[in-house]
Each structure stands twice: as C-alpha cells, then as structure tokens.
C-alpha positions as CSV (number, residue, x, y, z in Angstrom):
1,M,22.4,-93.3,42.8
2,I,21.7,-94.7,46.4
3,L,21.1,-92.6,49.5
4,I,21.5,-94.3,52.8
5,H,19.4,-91.9,54.9
6,K,19.5,-90.8,58.4
7,A,22.0,-93.6,59.7
8,T,24.1,-93.3,62.7
9,I,27.4,-93.1,61.0
10,V,30.3,-94.7,63.0
11,N,33.5,-93.4,61.5
12,E,36.9,-92.0,62.5
13,G,36.3,-92.0,66.2
14,I,32.8,-90.4,66.3
15,S,29.1,-91.4,65.7
16,F,26.6,-88.9,64.2
17,V,23.3,-89.0,62.4
18,G,23.8,-88.4,58.7
19,S,23.2,-89.6,55.2
20,V,25.7,-91.2,52.6
21,L,25.2,-90.8,48.9
22,I,26.6,-93.5,46.6
23,E,27.2,-93.1,42.8
24,N,28.5,-95.8,40.8
25,N,30.9,-97.5,43.2
26,L,32.0,-94.5,45.2
27,I,30.9,-92.5,48.1
28,T,30.1,-89.0,46.6
29,E,28.8,-87.1,49.5
30,I,28.2,-87.4,53.2
31,Y,25.4,-85.1,54.6
32,K,25.5,-84.3,58.4
33,G,22.3,-82.3,58.2
34,E,19.4,-82.2,55.7
35,V,19.8,-83.8,52.3
36,P,18.8,-81.6,49.4
37,T,15.3,-82.3,47.9
38,E,16.8,-82.8,44.5
39,I,18.8,-85.8,45.9
40,L,15.9,-87.2,47.7
41,N,13.9,-87.1,44.7
42,R,16.5,-88.6,42.3
43,A,18.1,-91.3,44.5
44,T,17.0,-94.7,45.7
45,V,16.5,-94.0,49.4
46,I,17.3,-96.5,52.1
47,D,15.8,-95.5,55.4
48,A,18.6,-96.2,57.9
49,K,17.1,-94.6,61.0
50,N,18.1,-96.2,64.1
51,R,20.7,-98.3,62.2
52,W,24.5,-98.0,62.5
53,L,26.4,-97.4,59.3
54,L,30.1,-98.7,59.4
55,P,32.8,-99.0,56.8
56,G,33.2,-102.5,55.4
57,I,35.3,-104.7,57.7
58,I,38.8,-105.7,56.3
59,D,40.0,-109.0,57.5
60,D,43.7,-109.3,57.2
61,Q,43.9,-113.0,58.0
62,V,41.7,-115.7,56.4
63,H,42.0,-119.4,55.2
64,F,39.4,-119.9,52.4
65,R,41.1,-123.3,51.6
66,E,41.1,-123.0,47.8
67,P,42.9,-124.6,45.9
68,G,43.2,-128.1,47.3
69,L,41.3,-128.2,50.5
70,T,37.8,-127.2,49.2
71,H,35.9,-130.0,51.1
72,K,36.4,-127.5,54.1
73,G,35.7,-124.3,52.3
74,D,36.4,-122.3,49.2
75,I,36.8,-118.8,48.0
76,S,33.1,-118.6,46.9
77,S,31.5,-120.1,50.0
78,E,33.6,-118.3,52.6
79,S,33.5,-114.8,50.9
80,R,29.7,-115.0,50.7
81,A,29.8,-115.8,54.5
82,A,32.1,-112.9,55.0
83,I,29.8,-110.5,53.1
84,A,26.8,-111.6,55.2
85,G,29.1,-110.7,58.3
86,G,29.9,-107.3,57.0
87,I,33.4,-108.1,55.9
88,T,34.0,-106.5,52.4
89,S,37.6,-107.1,52.0
90,F,39.8,-110.2,52.9
91,M,43.6,-111.2,52.7
92,E,43.9,-114.9,52.4
93,M,46.8,-117.1,53.4
94,P,49.1,-119.3,51.4
95,N,49.0,-122.7,53.1
96,T,46.6,-124.4,50.5
97,K,47.4,-127.2,48.2
98,P,49.6,-126.4,46.4
99,Q,51.1,-123.9,48.7
100,T,51.3,-120.3,47.3
101,T,55.1,-120.1,47.2
102,T,55.8,-119.1,43.5
103,I,54.7,-116.1,41.6
104,D,52.9,-118.4,39.1
105,L,50.9,-120.0,41.9
106,L,50.1,-116.6,43.4
107,E,48.8,-115.4,40.0
108,Q,46.7,-118.5,39.8
109,K,45.2,-117.6,43.1
110,F,44.5,-114.1,41.9
111,E,42.6,-115.7,38.8
112,L,40.6,-117.7,41.3
113,G,39.8,-114.4,43.0
114,V,38.5,-112.8,39.8
115,E,36.3,-115.9,39.2
116,K,35.0,-116.6,42.7
117,A,35.4,-113.9,45.3
118,Y,32.2,-112.2,46.6
119,A,34.3,-109.7,48.5
120,N,37.3,-107.7,47.7
121,Y,40.6,-109.7,47.9
122,S,44.2,-110.2,48.2
123,F,46.5,-113.1,48.7
124,Y,49.7,-113.5,50.6
125,M,52.8,-115.0,49.1
126,G,54.2,-117.8,51.3
127,A,57.7,-118.1,52.5
128,T,59.6,-121.4,52.7
129,N,63.3,-122.3,53.4
130,D,64.1,-122.1,49.7
131,N,62.0,-119.6,47.7
132,I,63.6,-116.1,48.6
133,A,64.1,-115.4,45.0
134,E,60.5,-115.8,44.4
135,L,59.7,-113.6,47.4
136,K,61.7,-110.7,45.9
137,K,59.6,-110.7,42.7
138,V,56.3,-109.8,44.6
139,N,54.9,-106.5,43.6
140,P,54.1,-104.5,46.9
141,K,51.4,-102.4,45.2
142,E,49.4,-105.5,44.1
143,V,50.0,-108.1,47.0
144,C,49.2,-107.7,50.6
145,G,52.3,-109.3,52.0
146,V,54.6,-112.2,52.6
147,K,53.5,-114.8,55.1
148,V,56.3,-116.4,57.2
149,F,55.3,-119.4,59.6
150,M,57.8,-119.2,62.5
151,G,55.9,-122.0,64.1
152,S,54.4,-125.0,62.2
153,S,50.6,-124.9,61.7
154,T,48.2,-126.3,59.2
155,G,50.1,-126.8,56.0
156,N,53.6,-127.4,57.4
157,M,55.2,-124.3,55.9
158,L,57.7,-123.9,58.8
159,V,60.6,-121.6,58.1
160,D,63.2,-122.9,60.6
161,D,66.5,-122.1,58.8
162,K,67.9,-119.1,60.7
163,K,70.0,-117.9,57.8
164,V,66.9,-118.0,55.5
165,L,64.9,-116.1,58.1
166,Q,67.5,-113.4,58.3
167,S,67.7,-113.1,54.6
168,I,63.8,-112.7,54.4
169,F,63.8,-110.0,56.9
170,A,66.9,-108.2,55.4
171,E,66.1,-108.6,51.7
172,V,62.4,-108.8,51.1
173,D,61.0,-105.3,50.6
174,M,57.4,-106.1,51.6
175,L,55.2,-106.3,54.7
176,I,56.1,-109.6,56.4
177,A,53.2,-111.2,58.4
178,T,54.3,-113.9,60.9
179,H,52.8,-116.9,62.7
180,C,54.9,-116.7,65.8
181,E,55.3,-119.9,67.9
182,K,58.6,-121.5,68.9
183,E,58.9,-124.9,67.6
184,E,61.5,-126.1,70.0
185,I,59.5,-125.2,73.0
186,I,56.3,-126.9,71.5
187,R,58.2,-130.1,70.8
188,E,59.6,-130.1,74.4
189,N,56.1,-129.7,75.7
190,I,54.6,-132.5,73.6
191,A,57.3,-134.8,74.9
192,K,56.7,-133.8,78.4
193,Y,52.9,-134.4,78.2
194,K,53.4,-137.6,76.1
195,A,55.4,-139.0,79.0
196,E,52.6,-138.3,81.3
197,F,49.5,-139.2,79.1
198,G,50.9,-141.3,76.2
199,E,49.6,-140.5,72.6
200,N,46.2,-139.2,73.9
201,I,46.9,-135.8,75.6
202,P,43.7,-134.2,76.9
203,L,42.6,-131.0,75.0
204,R,42.9,-128.9,78.2
205,Y,46.7,-129.2,77.8
206,H,46.7,-127.6,74.2
207,P,47.4,-124.1,75.6
208,L,50.2,-125.5,77.7
209,I,51.8,-127.5,74.8
210,R,51.5,-124.3,72.4
211,S,52.4,-122.2,75.4
212,A,52.6,-118.5,76.3
213,E,56.4,-118.8,76.4
214,A,56.5,-120.4,72.9
215,C,54.5,-117.5,71.5
216,Y,56.6,-114.9,73.4
217,R,60.0,-116.3,72.4
218,S,59.0,-116.6,68.8
219,S,57.4,-113.1,68.6
220,A,60.5,-111.6,70.4
221,E,62.7,-113.2,67.8
222,A,60.6,-111.6,64.9
223,V,60.7,-108.3,66.5
224,E,64.5,-108.5,67.1
225,L,65.0,-109.4,63.3
226,A,62.7,-106.5,62.3
227,D,64.5,-104.1,64.4
228,K,67.9,-105.2,63.0
229,Y,66.9,-105.0,59.4
230,Q,64.2,-102.3,59.6
231,T,61.7,-104.7,58.3
232,R,58.0,-103.9,58.1
233,L,56.7,-106.6,60.4
234,H,53.2,-107.5,61.2
235,I,52.7,-110.3,63.9
236,L,49.5,-112.3,63.5
237,H,47.0,-113.6,66.1
238,L,48.7,-112.5,69.3
239,S,47.5,-114.6,72.2
240,T,49.3,-113.6,75.3
241,E,49.7,-110.9,77.9
242,K,53.6,-111.1,77.7
243,E,53.7,-110.5,74.0
244,I,52.2,-107.0,74.4
245,S,55.4,-105.7,75.8
246,L,57.1,-106.1,72.5
247,F,55.0,-103.3,70.9
248,D,55.1,-99.5,71.1
249,I,52.5,-96.8,71.5
250,K,52.8,-94.4,68.5
251,P,50.6,-93.4,65.6
252,L,49.9,-96.4,63.4
253,S,51.3,-94.5,60.3
254,E,54.6,-94.3,62.0
255,K,54.9,-98.1,63.1
256,K,57.2,-100.4,61.5
257,I,56.0,-103.3,63.7
258,T,52.3,-104.0,64.3
259,G,50.2,-106.6,66.0
260,E,47.0,-108.3,65.2
261,V,44.5,-110.0,67.7
262,C,41.9,-112.3,66.7
263,V,38.3,-112.3,67.8
264,H,38.5,-115.7,69.4
265,H,41.3,-114.7,71.6
266,L,39.2,-111.8,72.8
267,W,36.0,-113.8,73.3
268,F,37.0,-117.3,74.7
269,S,39.5,-118.4,77.4
270,D,40.9,-121.7,78.5
271,E,38.0,-121.9,81.0
272,D,35.8,-122.5,77.9
273,Y,37.4,-125.8,76.7
274,S,35.2,-127.7,78.9
275,K,32.2,-126.2,77.2
276,Y,33.1,-125.9,73.7
277,G,35.8,-128.6,73.4
278,T,37.8,-128.7,70.2
279,R,35.5,-126.2,68.5
280,I,37.8,-123.5,70.1
281,K,41.0,-125.3,69.4
282,W,43.2,-122.8,67.5
283,N,47.0,-122.2,66.9
284,P,48.0,-120.2,68.8
285,A,45.8,-121.7,71.5
286,V,43.1,-119.8,73.3
287,K,44.8,-119.1,76.7
288,T,43.9,-117.6,80.1
289,S,41.2,-115.1,80.9
290,Q,44.2,-112.9,82.1
291,D,45.7,-113.2,78.7
292,R,42.3,-112.5,77.0
293,D,41.8,-109.3,79.1
294,A,45.3,-108.0,78.6
295,L,44.9,-108.4,74.8
296,M,41.8,-106.2,75.0
297,Q,43.7,-103.6,77.0
298,G,46.5,-103.7,74.5
299,L,44.1,-102.9,71.8
300,L,42.5,-100.0,73.8
301,K,45.9,-98.4,74.5
302,D,47.0,-98.7,70.8
303,K,49.9,-101.1,71.6
304,L,48.1,-103.7,69.4
305,D,46.6,-102.5,66.1
306,V,44.0,-104.6,64.3
307,I,41.3,-107.3,64.9
308,A,40.9,-110.1,62.5
309,T,39.5,-113.6,62.4
310,D,42.1,-116.3,61.2
311,H,38.9,-117.8,59.8
312,A,40.1,-121.4,59.2
313,P,37.3,-123.9,58.5
314,H,37.6,-127.8,59.1
315,L,34.8,-130.4,58.8
316,L,33.6,-131.3,62.3
317,E,34.9,-134.8,61.8
318,E,38.4,-133.2,61.4
319,K,37.9,-131.4,64.7
320,Q,37.4,-134.7,66.6
321,G,40.2,-135.9,69.1
322,D,42.5,-134.6,71.6
323,A,45.2,-131.9,72.0
324,L,47.3,-133.6,69.3
325,K,44.8,-135.1,66.9
326,A,42.0,-132.6,66.5
327,A,42.5,-130.0,63.8
328,S,43.2,-126.5,64.8
329,G,41.1,-123.6,63.5
330,G,37.5,-122.6,63.1
331,P,35.2,-120.5,61.1
332,L,34.5,-116.9,62.1
333,V,34.0,-114.4,59.3
334,Q,30.2,-114.5,59.4
335,H,30.0,-113.4,63.0
336,S,33.2,-111.5,63.9
337,L,31.6,-108.1,63.7
338,Q,28.7,-109.0,65.7
339,M,31.0,-110.7,68.3
340,M,32.9,-107.5,68.6
341,L,29.8,-105.4,68.8
342,E,28.6,-107.7,71.6
343,L,31.8,-106.9,73.6
344,A,31.1,-103.2,73.0
345,K,27.7,-103.6,74.4
346,N,29.2,-105.2,77.4
347,G,31.5,-102.2,77.9
348,K,34.8,-104.0,76.9
349,I,35.4,-101.7,74.1
350,T,33.4,-99.0,72.2
351,K,31.8,-99.4,68.7
352,E,34.0,-96.6,67.5
353,Q,37.0,-98.5,68.6
354,V,35.7,-101.6,66.9
355,V,35.5,-99.7,63.7
356,N,38.9,-98.3,64.2
357,K,40.5,-101.8,64.8
358,M,38.5,-103.7,62.1
359,C,38.2,-101.0,59.3
360,H,40.5,-98.0,59.7
361,A,43.6,-99.6,61.1
362,P,44.0,-102.5,58.5
363,A,43.3,-100.0,55.7
364,T,46.1,-97.6,57.1
365,M,48.5,-100.4,58.1
366,F,48.4,-102.1,54.7
367,K,48.0,-98.8,52.8
368,I,44.9,-100.2,51.0
369,H,43.7,-97.7,48.2
370,K,40.5,-95.9,49.1
371,R,38.9,-98.4,51.4
372,G,38.4,-98.8,55.2
373,Y,36.8,-95.3,55.9
374,I,33.5,-93.5,55.1
375,R,35.1,-90.7,53.1
376,K,34.1,-88.8,50.0
377,G,35.8,-90.3,47.0
378,Y,36.3,-93.7,48.7
379,F,34.9,-97.0,47.5
380,A,31.4,-97.5,48.9
381,D,32.1,-100.6,51.1
382,L,29.7,-100.2,53.8
383,V,27.7,-102.2,56.4
384,L,24.3,-101.4,57.9
385,V,23.8,-102.9,61.4
386,N,20.5,-103.1,63.4
387,P,21.7,-102.7,67.0
388,N,18.3,-103.5,68.5
389,K,17.5,-106.8,66.6
390,P,18.9,-110.0,68.3
391,Y,20.4,-112.6,66.2
392,T,20.8,-116.3,67.1
393,V,23.4,-118.4,65.3
394,D,22.1,-121.8,64.2
395,Q,22.2,-124.2,61.4
396,S,19.6,-122.5,59.5
397,N,21.7,-119.3,59.0
398,I,25.3,-120.5,58.9
399,L,26.7,-120.0,55.4
400,Y,30.2,-121.6,55.9
401,K,30.7,-124.6,53.8
402,C,31.8,-126.7,56.8
403,K,28.3,-125.9,58.2
404,W,29.2,-125.3,61.9
405,S,30.2,-122.5,64.2
406,P,31.6,-122.3,67.6
407,L,28.8,-119.8,68.4
408,E,25.9,-122.2,67.6
409,G,23.0,-121.5,69.9
410,E,24.4,-118.1,71.1
411,T,22.3,-115.0,70.7
412,L,23.9,-111.9,69.8
413,S,22.4,-108.4,70.3
414,T,23.0,-107.1,66.7
415,T,22.0,-108.1,63.2
416,I,23.8,-107.3,59.9
417,E,21.1,-106.1,57.7
418,K,23.0,-104.8,54.6
419,T,26.4,-104.9,53.1
420,F,27.4,-102.7,50.3
421,L,30.3,-103.8,48.0
422,N,31.8,-101.2,45.7
423,G,28.5,-99.3,45.8
424,K,26.4,-102.4,45.1
425,L,24.0,-104.1,47.5
426,A,25.6,-107.4,48.1
427,F,23.7,-108.6,51.1
428,D,20.2,-107.6,52.1
429,N,18.4,-108.9,55.1
430,G,19.5,-112.5,54.8
431,V,19.7,-112.5,51.0
432,L,23.0,-112.6,49.0
433,N,23.2,-111.0,45.7
434,D,25.4,-112.1,42.9
435,I,28.0,-109.1,43.4
436,K,31.7,-110.0,42.8
437,G,34.6,-108.2,44.6
438,E,37.6,-106.5,43.2
439,R,41.4,-106.9,43.6
440,L,42.7,-104.8,46.5
441,L,45.5,-102.2,45.5
442,F,48.0,-100.7,47.9
443,D,49.4,-97.2,48.0
444,R,53.0,-98.2,48.7
C-alpha cells in the first residue's frame, strides 16, 4: 500500500491538493481532505507536497525500431527513456524490419513487448497495397489500430493504390491512423528544387518540399474517404494551419475523425533550422511559426485532440546531410512532458490542458481500458513532477540508445521525479527500477 500524500493533483480539468492511495496495481482511494490515521500508519507514505501528480502520459505514436533497426533504438532502451519522461503507455509503429504487416509478425512484436517493454504497450498493424485480408483479422480489443502511410516516410510502406485505400477505409473495422503527405506533390517539389540546386538541396527547403499543400491535400483525401465510409480515422502529426479546417469541434467521444499534434510541431518552427539543423528534420516537416501557433490554437479550441511525440531515433551520423539525404525523425519521449509543461509555464497552454491532451484524450479516443485518468479503480499509472526544480538536458542524463536529443543544452523548468507503472515505482529521482509494462486492452 502506497500513499502519495498532499500532492497537487492535476486531473480532469482541475488541480487540487489531495492524496492518492495505491493498493496492488490500482488506485483505491483519492482523498481531497485529511487522510485517515489508520491509512497513514499502514501505508508507505510519499511526501508529495509542492509536487504535481499527473496521470501517466499515453503516447499514441512512437517508433522504437525493433525488430531490425536496433542500432538506433529498441523496445527496452526507448521504453525506459519513456518511463523517465513520465510516459507510462506507448503505441508503436509498424515500419520496422520486417514490417509489421501480418498477424504473425504482429504477434511476434507483442511477444517482444512482454519480454522487453518497461512501459505499457500496444503495436499498430501496418497496411500495404496487398494485405487487406490480414488487416481484417486484427482484433480491435487487443490492438490499438491500423497504420496507413498515405505519404512515403521511413520504411517505404506507402499505400498508393486508390482502390486499396478505398477498400481499407470501407472494410477494415478498426481505428485507422494515417501519415498524410501527398506523394505526387512531394515528387514535383523535389524535381523543382533539384533543377535549381542539383542533388544537394539545402535543408531549409525541406518544409517546402514536404509542403503545407502536400499535407493538406493528403489529409483532405483521408477525411473524404472516412466521411464516405464512416471510418474511424485518426490523422497523425498534423503540421499546418490549413489542415485544422478539416476537423470539427464536438465532444471527443462523439468524433469519428480525430487529429494528433506532435510536440516538435508545437515547439520548433522553420526559423530554427539554422540553429538545430537536421536534428529537427521530421516528416512531416517543421513548418512556419504561423503553423506552429495555429496548431496550438487548434488544440485549445478542441479541433485537434491529442499530443504525441512521433519518437523516431536515428544515429547522429544518419542525421547528416541535406534536405534529401539526412534521415527524418528524432528522439523525444524522455522530454515531451517537460516540453509541454514549459509551454504551459510560458502561457501557451495550461497544465490541465496538457494533461487532457496527453493523458485523458488518448485514453478516451482509443478506448483504453482503465488508464489515462486519476480515478478510483483505475490502474495506478502516475507521474510526480517537481515544478520548481530546473532540469538541463545533456549527455549525462539522455537515456535514448542513439545518445542525443534536439534539446541538448536546454534547461527546462520542471523535473520528472517519480513514475508509477501499474502501482509500482518504476522511476525514482533518476533511478530506473526493473518494472515491466503490460499489454494495453481496449474497450471497443
């Protein structure tokens, strides 16, 4: 029995001083006033005064690189970094080697999760131009979703057959998560800039190659298909102001079409390429400050629904080069919560809204069983944050296997002190304990 005592609990739109009792792996009581003496005497008491207690973060889009790409990262290394960053559940993408495009390969991934995941986990099934029969076999109660690449990215899983796309949207009874960038527009832009620069296109043209129009046209196509076939669609890593017009304002539980924003698209803009170089090269690209600010407003107005990372580590040598040659993607799970709390400190968003978009919304949207909220009877996935202890990102505390971060040298205002996973203390003031995660289940 553990009592987290006198924390500022941030949950369901409010913050209040209270205490949370954990027994076995569940939250068994939430005290808003005094805690009974009997409980104080029996429990292991953690003094959380002047700390913030949040639900564990749920990241609906990560690339942990296993199997086949484990020189960059693996399920063990990246999930431990996630736990250190307050992420207690992750959903991992299929563009590994081999790609997760059959039920057998999907089950092999889940076996890796049992063995290696230090956070709760689920894995997406990947769509291709010829595996719809396999997609129809996916159990929606046990798998987070089906991933469709409507624009090519790392792993080359592009679904570009229009009849196949229609069939996926019409026939697959699952949440479909899409990477939306219009391939034809990207190819036209590459040809345009190659004519000007040859094979070595400067990095600053990356957001013009993978342009706002490429993103919008692809996202609009996905929305059109979802509307036509009444598909449950989730568009990943939105990066442009224009795309926000595709989404409605309504209660999340009533939405058939939802949108995700990634931390890097809320933090960086194209003005930062000169400082950070290829370390902030992602697909979709980091775009203008106007796009960045509009994405934040889209979140605050509840047009857009969740905040994730698209954590995608590469070795630094793979990040060298220009707009075409440098690998796209970067590591973020260890610092995403602190980044969002930094934006809250700067008045861009409130800490309550951060919790809503990083914890509550993904739990509601994916219908995750008993996670994402601080509620009696829910799994005790919790994060204790010190809001008054600055934290500098440097080589000594980076846990990613790739050993770098785009934030190196940055000082953030908050420190993640403790992470509880299924009622157990998985991370404690810089020390990772040997606590394994559980497979996520879905109430669908």
